[in-house]
C-alpha positions in Angstrom: -82.9 21.5 -65.1 -79.8 21.2 -64.6 -76.7 23.5 -62.8 -73.4 23.8 -64.5 -70.1 24.7 -63.8 -68.6 27.2 -66.2 -65.1 27.9 -65.7 -62.5 29.3 -63.8 -59.8 32.5 -63.1 -56.8 32.3 -62.3 -55.1 31.9 -58.6 -54.8 34.7 -56.9 -52.5 35.4 -53.6 -50.8 37.4 -51.5 -49.9 38.1 -47.8 -53.0 40.2 -47.3 -54.8 41.8 -50.5 -55.6 39.9 -53.7 -57.7 40.4 -56.9 -58.5 37.7 -58.4 -60.3 38.1 -62.1 -63.4 36.4 -63.5 -63.0 33.7 -65.5 -63.2 34.3 -69.0 -67.1 33.5 -70.9 -68.2 35.1 -67.4 -71.6 36.3 -68.5 -75.0 37.8 -66.7 -77.2 35.4 -64.9 -73.9 33.4 -63.8 -73.1 32.5 -60.3 -70.0 33.9 -59.4 -68.2 31.7 -56.6 -65.1 33.7 -54.9 -63.4 30.9 -52.6 -60.5 32.3 -50.5 -58.1 30.5 -48.1 -56.2 32.9 -46.0 -54.2 32.5 -42.4 -53.8 35.4 -40.5 -52.2 34.8 -36.5 -55.9 36.7 -35.1 -57.9 33.8 -37.2 -59.4 37.2 -39.5 -62.0 36.5 -41.5 -61.5 38.2 -45.0 -63.4 41.4 -45.6 -66.5 41.2 -48.4 -66.0 42.2 -51.3 -68.1 45.7 -52.9 -71.0 43.6 -54.4 -70.6 40.4 -53.3 -72.4 38.2 -50.4 -70.9 36.5 -47.6 -72.0 32.6 -48.3 -70.1 31.4 -45.0 -66.1 31.0 -43.6 -64.4 28.6 -41.2 -61.0 28.2 -39.8 -60.0 25.2 -38.4 -57.1 22.4 -38.5 -56.0 22.7 -35.0 -52.2 23.6 -33.5 -50.3 26.6 -33.4 -50.1 29.2 -36.9 -46.9 28.6 -38.7 -44.8 27.2 -41.9 -47.2 24.4 -42.9 -48.9 24.2 -40.1 -52.0 25.4 -37.7 -55.2 26.7 -38.7 -56.3 28.0 -42.2 -59.3 29.7 -42.6 -61.9 28.7 -45.8 -64.7 31.6 -47.2 -66.7 31.6 -49.8 -68.8 34.7 -51.3 -70.8 34.4 -54.6 -72.2 37.3 -57.2 -74.7 37.1 -59.5 -73.4 38.4 -62.3 -75.2 41.5 -64.4 -72.8 42.2 -66.6 -69.8 44.7 -66.9 -68.7 42.9 -63.6 -65.1 43.9 -61.9 -62.7 41.5 -60.4 -63.1 41.0 -56.7 -60.9 42.5 -53.4 -60.9 41.0 -50.5 -58.0 41.4 -47.6 -57.1 40.7 -44.4 -54.9 42.6 -42.0 -51.7 43.3 -43.4 -48.2 43.8 -41.0 -48.3 40.1 -39.4 -46.1 37.6 -39.9 -46.6 34.7 -42.4 -50.2 35.9 -43.2 -51.4 34.5 -46.1 -54.3 34.3 -48.7 -55.3 33.0 -51.9 -58.3 32.8 -54.5 -60.3 32.0 -57.1 -63.5 33.1 -59.3 -65.2 29.9 -60.9 -69.0 30.0 -62.4 -71.8 28.4 -62.5 -74.7 28.3 -64.9 -78.1 27.1 -64.7 -81.4 26.2 -67.1 -84.0 26.9 -65.0 -85.9 28.1 -62.1 -86.0 32.0 -60.8 -82.6 32.7 -59.4 -79.9 31.1 -57.3 -79.9 29.4 -54.0 -77.0 28.4 -51.7 -76.4 26.9 -48.7 -73.0 25.9 -46.4 -71.4 23.8 -44.3 -68.2 23.5 -42.7 -65.9 21.0 -41.0 -62.2 20.1 -40.1 -59.6 17.7 -39.9 -57.0 18.2 -36.7 -55.1 15.0 -37.9 -52.4 15.3 -39.8 -51.9 12.4 -42.4 -52.6 11.8 -45.9 -56.7 10.7 -44.9 -58.5 14.1 -44.8 -62.1 13.6 -43.3 -64.1 16.9 -42.3 -67.4 16.1 -41.0 -69.3 19.3 -41.4 -71.5 20.6 -38.5 -74.8 22.4 -40.5 -77.4 20.1 -41.7 -78.2 20.6 -45.1 -81.4 19.5 -46.9 -80.7 17.4 -50.3 -83.4 16.9 -53.4 -81.9 14.9 -56.5 -80.2 17.6 -59.3 -78.4 19.8 -56.2 -75.4 21.4 -57.5 -72.2 20.5 -54.8 -69.1 22.4 -54.6 -66.9 21.0 -52.6 -64.3 23.2 -51.0 -61.2 22.4 -49.3 -58.1 24.5 -47.2 -55.0 23.1 -45.8 -52.2 24.1 -44.4 -49.6 22.6 -46.0 -48.8 24.0 -49.7 -47.6 20.5 -51.2 -50.6 18.5 -50.1 -52.2 17.6 -53.6 -54.9 15.0 -53.7 -57.0 12.2 -54.7 -60.3 10.3 -54.6 -62.3 13.9 -53.3 -65.9 12.8 -52.4 -68.6 14.0 -50.4 -70.9 11.6 -48.4 -74.5 11.7 -46.0 -76.8 9.1 -44.7 -79.3 8.3 -47.1 -78.0 10.5 -50.3 -75.8 8.9 -53.4 -73.7 11.9 -54.6 -72.3 11.4 -57.8 -68.8 10.9 -58.4 -66.8 14.5 -57.5 -64.9 16.4 -60.5 -61.9 17.9 -59.4 -61.0 21.4 -61.0 -59.1 23.2 -58.5 -55.4 22.5 -57.2 -53.1 25.6 -55.6 -50.4 26.1 -53.7 -50.1 29.3 -51.8 -47.0 30.1 -51.3 -47.0 33.6 -49.7 -46.3 33.9 -46.0 -47.1 30.6 -44.6 -48.6 28.9 -47.1 -51.4 26.7 -47.5 -53.3 25.0 -50.5 -57.0 25.9 -52.5 -58.8 22.8 -53.7 -62.3 22.9 -55.4 -64.1 19.8 -57.0 -67.9 19.3 -58.2 -70.1 16.5 -57.1 -74.3 16.4 -57.5 -77.1 14.7 -55.5 -78.2 11.7 -58.2 -80.4 10.2 -55.3 -82.2 10.7 -51.9 -83.8 13.6 -50.1 -83.8 14.7 -46.3 -82.3 16.6 -44.0 -78.5 15.5 -42.7 -74.5 17.5 -42.1 -72.7 16.1 -45.0 -68.7 14.4 -44.8 -66.1 16.2 -47.3 -63.2 13.3 -48.0 -60.3 13.2 -50.2 -56.7 11.8 -50.2 -53.8 13.6 -49.4 -50.4 13.2 -51.1 -49.0 15.1 -48.5 -50.1 15.2 -44.0 -52.0 18.2 -43.8 -54.7 19.4 -41.6 -57.2 21.5 -43.0 -61.5 22.9 -43.8 -63.7 21.0 -45.5 -66.6 22.7 -46.9 -70.3 21.6 -48.7 -71.6 24.3 -50.9 -75.0 23.1 -51.6 -76.3 25.2 -55.1 -80.2 24.9 -56.5 -82.0 26.8 -59.1 -84.4 28.8 -57.0 -87.8 27.8 -57.1 -89.7 30.8 -55.0 -91.5 33.8 -56.6 -93.7 36.9 -56.3 -96.3 37.5 -58.7 -99.1 39.9 -58.5 -102.7 40.2 -60.7 -105.4 42.8 -60.8 -108.3 41.3 -59.4 -111.4 42.7 -62.2 -113.2 44.1 -59.5 -114.0 47.3 -57.9 -112.5 49.1 -55.8 -109.2 47.3 -57.3 -107.3 44.9 -55.3 -104.2 43.3 -56.1 -103.7 39.5 -55.5 -99.7 39.2 -54.3 -98.3 35.6 -54.0 -94.7 34.4 -52.7 -94.9 30.9 -54.5 -92.7 27.7 -54.4 -91.5 28.5 -51.3 -91.2 24.9 -50.2 -88.6 23.6 -52.8 -86.6 26.4 -51.3 -86.7 25.4 -47.5 -88.5 29.1 -46.8 -89.6 29.4 -43.1 -90.9 33.3 -43.0 -91.8 35.8 -45.5 -92.8 39.1 -45.9 -94.5 40.8 -48.6 -93.9 44.3 -49.9 -95.8 46.9 -52.3 -92.7 49.1 -53.6 -93.4 52.3 -55.2 -90.5 53.8 -56.4 -87.7 53.1 -53.7 -90.7 52.5 -50.7 -91.3 49.3 -49.5 -95.0 49.0 -47.8 -95.4 46.1 -45.7 -98.8 44.3 -47.5 -101.5 43.9 -44.9 -101.0 40.9 -42.3 -98.0 39.4 -44.7 -95.2 40.2 -42.1 -92.7 37.4 -40.7 -95.9 35.1 -41.3 -94.4 31.6 -40.5 -94.6 29.7 -43.9 -92.7 26.1 -42.9 -93.6 23.7 -44.9 -95.9 25.8 -46.9 -96.0 26.3 -50.9 -97.7 29.5 -51.2 -98.2 32.4 -49.1 -101.3 35.0 -50.3 -102.5 37.9 -49.6 -104.9 40.6 -50.8 -103.4 44.4 -51.5 -106.5 46.5 -51.3 -104.6 49.6 -50.4 -102.6 49.9 -53.4 -102.2 53.6 -54.7 -104.2 54.0 -58.4 -102.5 55.5 -61.7 -98.8 54.9 -60.2 -96.7 51.7 -61.6 -95.8 49.6 -58.7 -94.2 46.2 -58.1 -94.5 43.8 -55.4 -91.0 42.3 -53.3 -90.7 39.1 -50.5 -88.6 38.8 -48.5 -87.9 35.1 -47.7 -86.3 33.6 -44.8 -84.7 29.9 -45.3 -84.1 27.8 -42.6 -80.5 28.5 -42.7 -81.4 32.0 -41.5 -80.4 33.3 -45.2 -82.5 36.4 -46.7 -83.9 36.3 -50.4 -85.5 39.1 -51.9 -87.5 38.8 -55.3 -89.8 40.9 -57.2 -92.7 41.1 -59.0 -93.1 42.9 -62.4 -94.9 46.1 -62.5 -98.6 46.9 -61.9 -100.9 49.2 -62.0 -104.3 50.0 -60.8 -106.7 52.3 -62.6 -110.1 53.5 -61.8 -112.3 56.1 -63.6 -113.2 58.8 -60.3 -111.9 59.1 -56.8 -113.0 56.0 -54.4 -113.4 55.7 -50.7 -113.5 52.2 -49.5 -113.1 50.0 -46.8 -109.6 48.2 -47.4 -110.4 45.8 -44.5 -114.0 44.6 -45.9 -113.2 44.9 -50.0 -116.0 47.2 -50.8 -116.1 51.0 -52.1 -117.9 53.2 -53.6 -116.8 55.8 -56.9 -116.9 59.5 -55.6 -115.3 63.0 -56.4 -113.5 64.4 -53.7 -114.4 68.3 -54.3 -111.8 71.0 -53.3 -111.0 72.6 -51.7 -109.7 70.5 -48.1 -109.5 72.4 -45.2 -107.1 70.6 -42.6 -107.2 71.9 -39.3 -104.5 70.9 -36.6 -104.8 71.5 -33.3 -102.1 72.0 -30.7 -102.9 71.9 -26.8 -101.4 74.9 -25.4 -101.5 76.6 -21.7 -100.6 80.7 -21.5 -98.8 82.0 -18.6 -98.8 85.6 -18.1 -95.4 86.6 -17.0 -94.7 90.0 -15.6 -96.2 90.9 -19.3 -94.5 88.2 -21.6 -96.5 85.6 -22.9 -95.4 82.1 -21.7 -97.5 79.2 -24.3 -96.3 75.6 -23.3 -97.7 73.4 -26.0 -97.7 69.8 -27.0 -96.8 69.0 -30.6 -99.4 69.8 -33.4 -102.3 66.9 -33.9 -102.8 65.3 -37.0 -104.9 66.8 -39.5 -108.4 66.8 -39.3 -110.9 68.6 -41.2 -114.1 67.8 -44.0 -113.9 66.1 -46.8 -117.0 66.5 -49.4 -117.2 63.7 -51.4 -119.9 63.7 -54.6 -121.5 60.7 -55.8 -123.6 60.8 -59.6 -125.6 57.4 -59.5 -127.9 56.1 -56.7 -125.4 53.1 -57.0 -122.9 55.4 -56.0 -124.8 57.1 -53.3 -125.8 53.5 -52.1 -122.0 52.0 -51.8 -121.0 54.9 -49.9 -123.8 54.6 -47.5 -122.6 51.0 -47.1 -119.4 51.7 -46.3 -119.8 54.3 -43.8 -122.4 51.9 -42.1 -120.1 49.1 -41.7 -116.7 51.1 -42.0 -113.7 48.5 -39.9 -112.6 50.1 -36.9 -114.3 53.2 -38.5 -111.7 53.7 -40.6 -112.5 54.4 -44.0 -109.8 54.9 -46.7 -109.2 57.6 -49.2 -108.0 56.9 -52.8 -107.5 59.3 -55.8 -108.3 58.3 -59.1 -104.3 59.5 -59.6 -102.8 59.1 -56.6 -102.5 62.0 -54.0 -99.8 61.4 -51.3 -101.3 64.6 -49.7 -104.9 63.1 -49.4 -104.5 59.4 -50.3 -104.8 57.7 -46.5 -106.9 56.4 -43.6 -109.1 58.8 -41.5 -111.3 58.3 -38.9 -114.9 59.1 -39.4 -116.5 61.0 -36.5 -119.6 61.9 -37.9 -121.5 63.2 -41.4 -124.6 64.4 -43.7 -125.9 63.3 -47.2 -127.1 65.7 -49.3 -129.4 64.6 -52.2 -130.3 66.8 -55.1 -134.0 66.7 -56.1 -134.1 67.1 -59.6 -131.2 64.2 -60.6 -129.1 61.4 -58.8 -126.4 63.6 -57.6 -125.6 63.4 -53.9 -122.9 65.5 -51.4 -122.0 64.1 -48.5 -119.7 65.7 -45.9 -117.6 63.8 -44.0 -115.6 64.7 -40.7 -112.5 62.7 -40.5 -109.5 62.8 -38.5 -106.6 61.3 -39.8 -105.7 58.0 -38.3 -102.8 55.4 -38.0 -103.5 52.3 -40.4 -105.4 49.8 -39.3 -103.7 46.6 -37.2 -101.7 44.5 -39.3 -103.6 41.6 -37.9 -106.7 42.8 -40.1 -106.0 40.5 -43.3 -108.0 42.3 -46.4 -110.6 40.5 -48.1 -110.0 38.6 -51.3 -113.6 38.7 -52.4 -117.0 39.5 -50.9 -120.1 37.8 -50.7 -121.6 39.9 -53.0 -118.9 38.8 -55.4 -120.2 34.9 -54.4 -123.7 36.0 -54.4 -123.3 37.6 -58.1 -121.5 34.0 -59.5 -123.0 31.4 -58.0 -126.6 30.6 -56.5 -126.3 27.8 -54.2 -123.7 26.3 -52.1 -123.1 23.2 -54.0 -122.1 25.1 -57.0 -119.8 26.5 -54.9 -118.6 23.2 -54.2 -118.8 22.3 -57.8 -116.9 24.9 -59.4 -114.0 25.2 -57.0 -113.0 21.1 -56.5 -110.0 21.8 -55.1 -108.9 23.7 -51.8 -110.0 27.2 -50.1 -106.9 28.4 -51.7 -109.2 28.5 -55.3 -111.6 30.6 -54.2 -109.3 33.5 -52.3 -107.2 32.7 -55.9 -110.0 33.7 -57.9 -111.2 36.9 -59.7 -114.9 37.6 -59.4 -114.9 40.3 -61.6 -116.8 40.5 -64.6 
């Protein structure tokens, strides 16, 4: 696993707006980094280019803004290239005496990982001399192989450098390689400088210090942009059981310093949180596993994981497509994981109540009412085998909080959903195994999110193992192994 520096475009500079070119050879999958040095009497943060992400921005150096003196701002933006990307435009307010902005784009490539992850820390040096040292304020996590971008912004155009470096307690960094050193002559002037290093040994959480030796006295800002190949991912796999259940797992969380995760089911552009998977504290955990027993049938969908790291940054990863298929309609208990194959009879007659009060005012009828209720009615479901009929009775007997989940063989939004069961009747056929069930129901809200869907049932275990010692022998690892196991045929 290796991250490497690619190339840089040319410097773009102006008093307020720049559009630096992408470097030659920029390609899809690379990480483009836009480094901006700016200054303005109001210390404004440059605008974020369309399609780019603001990594961080910091102004420092002390003093009063003027020609080759006072504070300068250092800003980083990133974009994962997709191919055919345009040059970014960033700007500060115009019309201010001495304002300036200079920017370059450079690219990084990776050989492994599921994506890109980054974190940044800034510091400043307010002493105008040739020994620059910026103690950064944010502690970063370190691991061998981390790629380090050393960024600098100075207030003196002529202040070129030697011996650019980074230090952090207990961490060994490779000798820095210099790449950029540009004089910004617009407005009151400044300088943009960049180098790269990497972590060769050590780990932990420490704040870095960025240093260099200048050829002319200056003050300014230093930054360390730490870049990693992402380890976190989200995957979904179908259990071969009935009713279908999807195992959804976010993995590689610890390597990306993820502290909170939310899993979503995505159908089209609609994101629906997976049960018991919202804002889960995963600090120190490598994996978050949940079972989705409420997915629609016959619809291609995928899962998304929104991950928040310890620096407050959010990352979103997506699974590949998955389609759950069945050969019948299904009535189930999505919490307990049990269900029955049925045929929903048509037509359905939905009723919606509206509590009203009528007043006769001088011969005119005035009606005052509340909003119309959710639908209620009778669902007629047919089972065709004794096994299916018994299974449906089992669902109705022990439905979690009295709530059942109804799903068509091919998802039908106006039918699929959760219903509160009030009463039911059963009409078995005398001549065969067919039974008709009439379920009087009210449309309900979903189960509370604190109720986690079962990844397996006792019936699943009983069908696969005879005694407890068989279970312990088969699952020699942890309880997670049981949760991830496919108990289907």
